[in-house]
Residue frames relative to the residue before (quaternion, step in Angstrom):
aa qw qx qy qz dx dy dz
X 1.0000 0.0000 0.0000 0.0000 0.00 0.00 0.00
X 0.3503 -0.7196 0.5574 0.2207 3.57 -0.97 0.82
X 0.2045 -0.7950 0.5667 0.0714 3.51 -0.84 1.02
X 0.4791 -0.6110 0.5350 0.3331 3.55 -1.22 0.49
X 0.1343 -0.7940 0.5895 0.0629 3.56 -0.90 0.91
X 0.7998 0.2603 -0.2137 0.4970 3.54 -1.14 0.76
X 0.4816 -0.6729 0.4896 0.2750 3.51 -1.30 -0.10
X 0.2476 0.7869 -0.5250 0.2097 3.58 1.16 0.65
X 0.3288 -0.7758 0.4988 0.2032 3.64 -0.38 1.18
X 0.6210 0.5506 -0.3572 0.4285 3.63 1.01 -0.69
X 0.6554 0.5042 -0.3161 0.4651 3.55 1.01 -0.87
X 0.6336 0.5375 -0.3350 0.4443 3.57 1.00 -0.76
X 0.6561 0.5159 -0.3027 0.4602 3.55 0.96 -0.92
X 0.6458 0.5335 -0.3135 0.4472 3.56 1.03 -0.91
X 0.6755 0.4999 -0.2914 0.4570 3.58 0.91 -0.94
X 0.6606 0.5032 -0.3036 0.4672 3.56 0.91 -0.94
X 0.6495 0.5162 -0.3175 0.4591 3.57 0.97 -0.84
X 0.6419 0.5215 -0.3244 0.4590 3.58 1.00 -0.79
X 0.6459 0.5268 -0.3166 0.4528 3.58 0.98 -0.87
X 0.6496 0.5171 -0.3150 0.4597 3.57 0.97 -0.89
X 0.6414 0.5337 -0.3145 0.4527 3.55 1.00 -0.86
X 0.6523 0.5146 -0.3122 0.4607 3.58 0.97 -0.91
X 0.6522 0.5158 -0.3150 0.4576 3.59 0.97 -0.86
X 0.6572 0.5121 -0.3107 0.4575 3.60 0.95 -0.90
X 0.6511 0.5084 -0.3206 0.4635 3.60 0.96 -0.82
X 0.6478 0.5223 -0.3163 0.4556 3.57 0.99 -0.87
X 0.6533 0.5066 -0.3142 0.4668 3.59 1.00 -0.82
X 0.6429 0.5263 -0.3214 0.4543 3.55 1.00 -0.79
X 0.6539 0.5001 -0.3124 0.4740 3.59 0.96 -0.84
X 0.6387 0.5257 -0.3281 0.4562 3.58 1.00 -0.81
X 0.6419 0.5363 -0.3105 0.4517 3.54 1.00 -0.87
X 0.6557 0.5114 -0.3153 0.4572 3.58 0.99 -0.84
X 0.6716 0.5046 -0.2961 0.4546 3.57 0.96 -0.87
X 0.7107 0.4539 -0.2540 0.4736 3.56 1.08 -0.74
X 0.5370 0.6300 -0.4136 0.3791 3.58 1.19 -0.32
X 0.4074 -0.7178 0.4975 0.2668 3.64 -0.71 0.95
X 0.5907 -0.5477 0.4534 0.3814 3.52 -1.23 0.52
X 0.6498 -0.5566 0.3494 0.3819 3.53 -1.15 0.62
X 0.7726 0.3398 -0.1748 0.5070 3.57 1.08 -0.77
X 0.3475 0.7592 -0.4941 0.2423 3.57 1.24 0.19
X 0.8283 0.1940 -0.1597 0.5007 3.55 -0.85 0.99
X 0.5195 0.6411 -0.4209 0.3768 3.58 1.26 -0.09
X 0.5177 -0.6382 0.4729 0.3180 3.55 -1.07 0.75
X 0.4849 -0.6655 0.4885 0.2888 3.53 -1.08 0.76
X 0.1484 -0.7479 0.6352 0.1236 3.54 -1.25 0.45
X 0.0101 0.8137 -0.5791 0.0493 3.58 -0.97 0.80
X 0.2353 -0.7349 0.6200 0.1420 3.51 -1.18 0.69
X 0.1065 -0.8447 0.5238 0.0275 3.56 0.25 1.34
X 0.3294 -0.6627 0.6266 0.2443 3.52 -1.24 0.57
X 0.1091 -0.8532 0.5100 0.0094 3.58 -0.21 1.28
X 0.3647 0.7185 -0.5024 0.3135 3.57 1.27 0.27
X 0.8403 0.1452 -0.1161 0.5093 3.59 -0.71 1.02
X 0.5273 0.5892 -0.4335 0.4324 3.60 1.23 0.21
X 0.4907 -0.6872 0.4394 0.3064 3.65 -0.70 0.99
X 0.0709 0.7904 -0.6069 0.0436 3.56 -1.09 0.73
X 0.2725 -0.6950 0.6255 0.2269 3.49 -1.41 0.16
X 0.6128 0.5465 -0.4061 0.4011 3.54 -1.08 0.77
X 0.6380 -0.5254 0.4042 0.3918 3.52 -1.31 0.01
X 0.5759 -0.6402 0.3906 0.3255 3.54 -0.93 0.94
X 0.7428 0.4048 -0.2183 0.4866 3.59 1.07 -0.74
X 0.3107 0.7493 -0.5265 0.2545 3.63 1.18 0.33
X 0.4809 -0.7317 0.4036 0.2653 3.60 -0.78 0.96
X 0.7556 0.3354 -0.1904 0.5294 3.61 1.14 -0.52
X 0.2133 -0.7631 0.6004 0.1081 3.53 -1.01 0.94
X 0.1053 -0.7479 0.6533 0.0523 3.54 -0.86 1.04
X 0.0939 -0.7922 0.6026 0.0207 3.57 -0.72 1.08
X 0.0850 -0.7855 0.6114 0.0436 3.59 -0.69 1.05
X 0.2291 -0.7578 0.6016 0.1064 3.53 -0.85 1.08
X 0.0831 0.8372 -0.5235 0.1346 3.57 -0.41 1.23
X 0.2024 -0.6940 0.6698 0.1696 3.50 -1.43 0.30
X 0.4787 -0.7023 0.4389 0.2916 3.60 -0.78 0.97
X 0.6567 0.4917 -0.3108 0.4800 3.59 1.25 -0.25
X 0.5460 0.6493 -0.3762 0.3724 3.56 1.32 -0.14
X 0.3728 -0.7586 0.4827 0.2292 3.65 -0.55 1.09
X 0.6283 0.5122 -0.3473 0.4715 3.62 1.08 -0.56
X 0.5939 0.5413 -0.3603 0.4739 3.60 1.15 -0.55
X 0.6145 0.5365 -0.3354 0.4713 3.56 1.04 -0.77
X 0.6411 0.5239 -0.3099 0.4675 3.56 0.99 -0.90
X 0.6468 0.5154 -0.3050 0.4722 3.56 0.95 -0.91
X 0.6800 0.5011 -0.2857 0.4526 3.56 0.92 -0.98
X 0.7163 0.4677 -0.2546 0.4510 3.58 0.99 -0.82
X 0.8145 0.3075 -0.1296 0.4746 3.58 0.93 -0.81
X 0.7710 0.3672 -0.1997 0.4805 3.61 0.95 -0.79
X 0.6482 0.5341 -0.3399 0.4232 3.60 0.85 -0.86
X 0.6422 0.5136 -0.3659 0.4358 3.66 0.85 -0.71
X 0.6468 0.5090 -0.3248 0.4660 3.59 1.04 -0.73
X 0.6463 0.5030 -0.3159 0.4790 3.57 1.00 -0.79
X 0.6289 0.5461 -0.3322 0.4426 3.56 1.02 -0.79
X 0.6757 0.4894 -0.2952 0.4655 3.57 0.91 -0.90
X 0.7442 0.4527 -0.2302 0.4339 3.53 0.85 -1.03
X 0.8318 0.2204 -0.0770 0.5036 3.59 0.92 -0.87
X 0.6894 0.4823 -0.2993 0.4500 3.63 0.87 -0.86
X 0.7118 0.4592 -0.2650 0.4607 3.58 0.77 -1.04
X 0.6909 0.4556 -0.2748 0.4895 3.59 1.18 -0.45
X 0.5379 -0.6668 0.3799 0.3489 3.59 1.28 0.09
X 0.5001 0.6891 -0.4078 0.3298 3.57 1.24 0.17
X 0.8036 0.0388 0.0142 0.5937 3.58 1.12 -0.64
X 0.1930 -0.7209 0.6442 0.1675 3.51 -1.38 0.29
X 0.2946 -0.7664 0.5525 0.1431 3.55 -1.08 0.75
X 0.1918 -0.7769 0.5952 0.0727 3.56 -0.70 1.18
X 0.1933 -0.7473 0.6186 0.1464 3.57 -1.16 0.59
X 0.0461 -0.7774 0.6270 -0.0203 3.54 -0.53 1.25
X 0.2290 -0.8132 0.5243 0.1065 3.58 -0.38 1.25
X 0.0774 -0.7628 0.6418 0.0138 3.54 -0.90 1.08
X 0.1236 -0.8417 0.5233 0.0497 3.60 -0.02 1.26
X 0.1941 0.8244 -0.5067 0.1611 3.57 -0.03 1.23
X 0.5579 0.6720 -0.3882 0.2940 3.60 1.12 -0.57
X 0.6621 0.5045 -0.3273 0.4471 3.60 0.87 -0.83
X 0.6614 0.4872 -0.3042 0.4824 3.57 0.96 -0.83
X 0.6387 0.5378 -0.3206 0.4472 3.56 1.02 -0.84
X 0.7117 0.4290 -0.2366 0.5034 3.57 1.09 -0.80
X 0.3630 -0.7559 0.4627 0.2876 3.57 1.34 -0.07
X 0.1859 0.7885 -0.5547 0.1895 3.55 0.87 0.96
X 0.5975 -0.6095 0.3809 0.3555 3.59 -1.06 0.63
X 0.7620 0.1998 -0.1219 0.6038 3.58 1.22 -0.49
X 0.3686 -0.7409 0.5170 0.2189 3.58 -0.81 0.98
X 0.0122 -0.8484 0.5290 -0.0129 3.56 0.41 1.22
X 0.4819 0.6085 -0.4601 0.4311 3.62 1.21 -0.05
X 0.7025 0.4566 -0.2629 0.4784 3.55 0.89 -0.95
X 0.6247 0.5356 -0.3422 0.4537 3.60 1.03 -0.75
X 0.6541 0.5091 -0.3123 0.4641 3.57 1.00 -0.85
X 0.6328 0.5250 -0.3254 0.4669 3.55 1.05 -0.81
X 0.6445 0.5112 -0.3185 0.4711 3.59 0.98 -0.79
X 0.6329 0.5248 -0.3342 0.4608 3.58 1.00 -0.79
X 0.6293 0.5363 -0.3343 0.4525 3.60 0.98 -0.79
X 0.6625 0.4925 -0.2976 0.4796 3.56 1.02 -0.82
X 0.6078 0.5490 -0.3513 0.4537 3.62 1.07 -0.67
X 0.6520 0.4975 -0.3036 0.4849 3.55 1.00 -0.85
X 0.6373 0.5318 -0.3257 0.4527 3.56 0.94 -0.88
X 0.6396 0.5416 -0.3348 0.4307 3.61 0.91 -0.86
X 0.7117 0.4334 -0.2586 0.4887 3.60 1.03 -0.72
X 0.8596 0.2039 -0.0542 0.4654 3.57 0.65 -1.08
X 0.4842 -0.7012 0.4168 0.3165 3.57 1.25 0.06
X 0.8435 -0.2412 0.1512 0.4555 3.52 -1.32 -0.39
X 0.6783 0.5075 -0.3051 0.4350 3.59 0.85 -0.95
X 0.6623 0.5003 -0.2998 0.4703 3.56 0.96 -0.88
X 0.6417 0.5144 -0.3314 0.4623 3.59 0.97 -0.81
X 0.6565 0.5076 -0.3262 0.4527 3.59 0.88 -0.87
X 0.6373 0.5199 -0.3264 0.4660 3.58 0.99 -0.83
X 0.6848 0.4797 -0.2941 0.4631 3.59 0.88 -0.91
X 0.6038 0.5576 -0.3520 0.4479 3.58 1.04 -0.75
X 0.6678 0.4909 -0.3014 0.4714 3.58 0.89 -0.89
X 0.6361 0.5240 -0.3244 0.4644 3.58 1.04 -0.78
X 0.6559 0.5127 -0.3172 0.4543 3.59 0.94 -0.87
X 0.6632 0.4983 -0.3127 0.4627 3.58 0.94 -0.79
X 0.6344 0.5188 -0.3304 0.4683 3.59 1.05 -0.73
X 0.7314 0.4238 -0.2237 0.4852 3.55 1.07 -0.79
X 0.3603 0.7879 -0.4527 0.2109 3.57 1.32 -0.10
X 0.2357 -0.7551 0.6011 0.1142 3.54 -1.00 0.97
X 0.7391 -0.3726 0.2957 0.4769 3.54 -1.33 -0.17
X 0.5002 -0.6876 0.4354 0.2959 3.60 -0.84 0.93
X 0.6734 0.4925 -0.3036 0.4603 3.63 1.17 -0.42
X 0.6829 0.4187 -0.2925 0.5223 3.58 1.26 0.17
X 0.4744 -0.6316 0.5265 0.3145 3.58 -1.28 0.42
X 0.0799 0.8154 -0.5669 0.0864 3.56 -0.32 1.23
X 0.6854 0.4716 -0.2904 0.4729 3.61 1.11 -0.61
X 0.0731 0.8081 -0.5742 0.1088 3.55 0.56 1.21
X 0.6493 -0.5114 0.3750 0.4199 3.57 -1.22 0.31
X 0.6294 0.5352 -0.3404 0.4489 3.57 1.02 -0.75
X 0.6727 0.4915 -0.2887 0.4718 3.57 0.92 -0.92
X 0.6603 0.5177 -0.3050 0.4505 3.57 0.95 -0.86
X 0.6220 0.5186 -0.3364 0.4806 3.58 1.08 -0.66
X 0.6300 0.5268 -0.3364 0.4609 3.58 0.96 -0.83
X 0.6914 0.4831 -0.2844 0.4557 3.58 0.87 -0.94
X 0.6228 0.5431 -0.3443 0.4456 3.59 1.05 -0.65
X 0.5556 0.6167 -0.3798 0.4084 3.57 1.22 -0.40
X 0.6620 0.5040 -0.3022 0.4653 3.56 1.26 -0.35
X 0.5783 0.5605 -0.3796 0.4553 3.60 1.27 0.03
X 0.4247 -0.7304 0.4798 0.2365 3.55 -0.62 1.14
X 0.8262 0.2659 -0.2037 0.4530 3.52 -1.03 0.91
X 0.5796 0.5865 -0.3981 0.4019 3.60 1.19 -0.05
X 0.3580 -0.7075 0.5780 0.1931 3.54 -0.91 1.05
X 0.3697 -0.7884 0.4478 0.2028 3.57 -0.36 1.25
X 0.6208 0.5329 -0.3445 0.4604 3.58 1.07 -0.68
X 0.6614 0.4971 -0.2938 0.4787 3.57 0.94 -0.90
X 0.6416 0.5225 -0.3212 0.4606 3.57 0.99 -0.83
X 0.6614 0.5208 -0.3042 0.4459 3.56 0.90 -0.97
X 0.6514 0.5133 -0.3119 0.4636 3.57 0.99 -0.84
X 0.6249 0.5463 -0.3210 0.4560 3.55 1.03 -0.89
X 0.7150 0.4555 -0.2612 0.4616 3.55 0.84 -1.01
X 0.6931 0.5044 -0.2916 0.4245 3.56 0.85 -0.94
X 0.7177 0.4192 -0.2437 0.4999 3.60 1.14 -0.61
X 0.3978 -0.7296 0.4681 0.3006 3.61 1.30 0.08
X 0.1545 0.8481 -0.4954 0.1067 3.58 1.09 0.74
X 0.7533 0.3757 -0.2168 0.4943 3.61 1.05 -0.61
X 0.3333 0.7877 -0.4741 0.2089 3.61 1.26 0.11
X 0.6647 0.5210 -0.3186 0.4304 3.59 0.90 -0.89
X 0.6631 0.4903 -0.3087 0.4739 3.59 1.02 -0.74
X 0.6107 0.5280 -0.3493 0.4756 3.58 1.08 -0.67
X 0.6403 0.5165 -0.3213 0.4690 3.58 1.00 -0.80
X 0.6399 0.5214 -0.3201 0.4649 3.58 1.04 -0.78
X 0.6369 0.5131 -0.3264 0.4739 3.59 0.99 -0.77
X 0.6410 0.5251 -0.3163 0.4619 3.55 0.99 -0.89
X 0.6470 0.5212 -0.3199 0.4554 3.58 0.96 -0.85
X 0.6170 0.5413 -0.3523 0.4496 3.61 0.99 -0.78
X 0.6709 0.4969 -0.3072 0.4567 3.56 0.87 -0.91
X 0.6914 0.4786 -0.2846 0.4603 3.56 0.87 -0.89
X 0.6344 0.5240 -0.3296 0.4630 3.59 1.04 -0.76
X 0.6544 0.5065 -0.3108 0.4675 3.59 1.15 -0.60
X 0.5199 -0.6609 0.4022 0.3623 3.60 1.25 -0.15
X 0.3405 0.7539 -0.4922 0.2709 3.58 1.25 0.33
X 0.0306 -0.8184 0.5738 0.0067 3.61 -0.93 0.86
X 0.7762 0.2023 -0.1710 0.5722 3.59 1.20 0.33
X 0.2328 -0.7434 0.6040 0.1686 3.55 -1.30 0.34
X 0.5536 -0.2510 -0.7939 0.0126 1.50 -1.93 1.53
X 0.1259 -0.7170 0.6715 0.1385 3.52 -1.31 0.45
X 0.1731 -0.8103 0.5580 0.0456 3.54 -0.85 1.03
X 0.0932 -0.7712 0.6285 0.0396 3.54 -1.01 0.94
X 0.1298 -0.7517 0.6403 0.0897 3.54 -1.11 0.74
X 0.8279 -0.1177 0.0011 0.5484 3.53 -0.57 1.26
X 0.7703 -0.4182 0.1815 0.4459 3.53 0.90 1.03
X 0.6786 0.4394 -0.2926 0.5106 3.59 1.28 -0.01
X 0.4959 -0.6848 0.4542 0.2807 3.52 -0.87 1.02
X 0.3766 -0.6863 0.5746 0.2388 3.56 -1.04 0.82
X 0.2582 -0.7688 0.5679 0.1408 3.56 -0.76 1.06
X 0.4238 -0.7016 0.5176 0.2455 3.54 -0.89 0.96
X 0.2274 -0.8234 0.5087 0.1073 3.56 -0.38 1.22
X 0.6128 0.5940 -0.3454 0.3905 3.58 1.24 -0.28
X 0.4061 -0.7173 0.4719 0.3128 3.56 1.20 -0.44
X 0.5258 0.6235 -0.4141 0.4041 3.57 1.28 0.12
X 0.6469 -0.5440 0.3694 0.3861 3.56 -1.29 0.09
X 0.7604 0.2705 -0.1639 0.5672 3.58 1.25 -0.20
X 0.6142 -0.5707 0.4115 0.3574 3.53 -1.28 0.42
X 0.2949 -0.6614 0.6463 0.2407 3.47 -1.40 0.31
X 0.6092 -0.5510 0.4070 0.3997 3.59 -1.12 0.54
X 0.6185 0.5668 -0.3385 0.4262 3.57 1.07 -0.72
X 0.5901 0.5749 -0.3790 0.4215 3.61 1.05 -0.66
X 0.7141 0.4320 -0.2500 0.4908 3.56 0.85 -0.98
X 0.6262 0.5501 -0.3355 0.4390 3.58 0.97 -0.83
X 0.6505 0.5169 -0.3240 0.4524 3.57 0.89 -0.86
X 0.6683 0.4937 -0.3073 0.4640 3.57 0.98 -0.84
X 0.6502 0.5054 -0.3183 0.4696 3.61 0.98 -0.76
X 0.6455 0.5194 -0.3237 0.4570 3.57 0.94 -0.87
X 0.6506 0.5075 -0.3194 0.4661 3.58 1.00 -0.78
X 0.6643 0.5097 -0.2997 0.4573 3.57 1.04 -0.77
X 0.6510 0.5269 -0.3035 0.4544 3.58 1.19 -0.56
X 0.5737 0.6157 -0.3842 0.3797 3.58 1.19 -0.38
């Protein structure tokens, strides 16, 4: 440790002044590091191109609900099983809103699985949509969530997806198999993925109402029906 020597008052003042300056600089740097970014915690906004994106509801419904999902996501399954039915009864069936499903297949790649079955499942959903439209896609989506395996394993293989598609009314299985085996819908799945990423989405499910992200007011890891309902009600005013 360096000690002050002698009784030189000028030297003492100089050292004390230097120490004060160092402390003030350190405090300023700390304050800058702790200051939140200007947009931290702000809800995302997005201008999605929803042409050709599967939805349920009336085409002229005034409110668009966009759910960003991965068929391998367990919280998406929870949303699909518990919240979407309530939203359907309250808003879709009454003509107030329609619900789009924009698939962002990222979990398999994120987990570094040997096969990207998130993307394969997304392609399968698009193959069903090409044949049967919105109703067939919604039916297949529900089937996929019911059949959902562990997100850390490869369960959505092409063989399994073909078997599950056999439960969708009106789907030609040969045509579906050809669509899936040739990756015919891969480009559209990539385009959907790009829309999600361009919007700044970093988790599934993420829900937007008329282009504005619904913020989870509960602080939990998943949405409450009230979170989405409040956003839809505000959009209807």
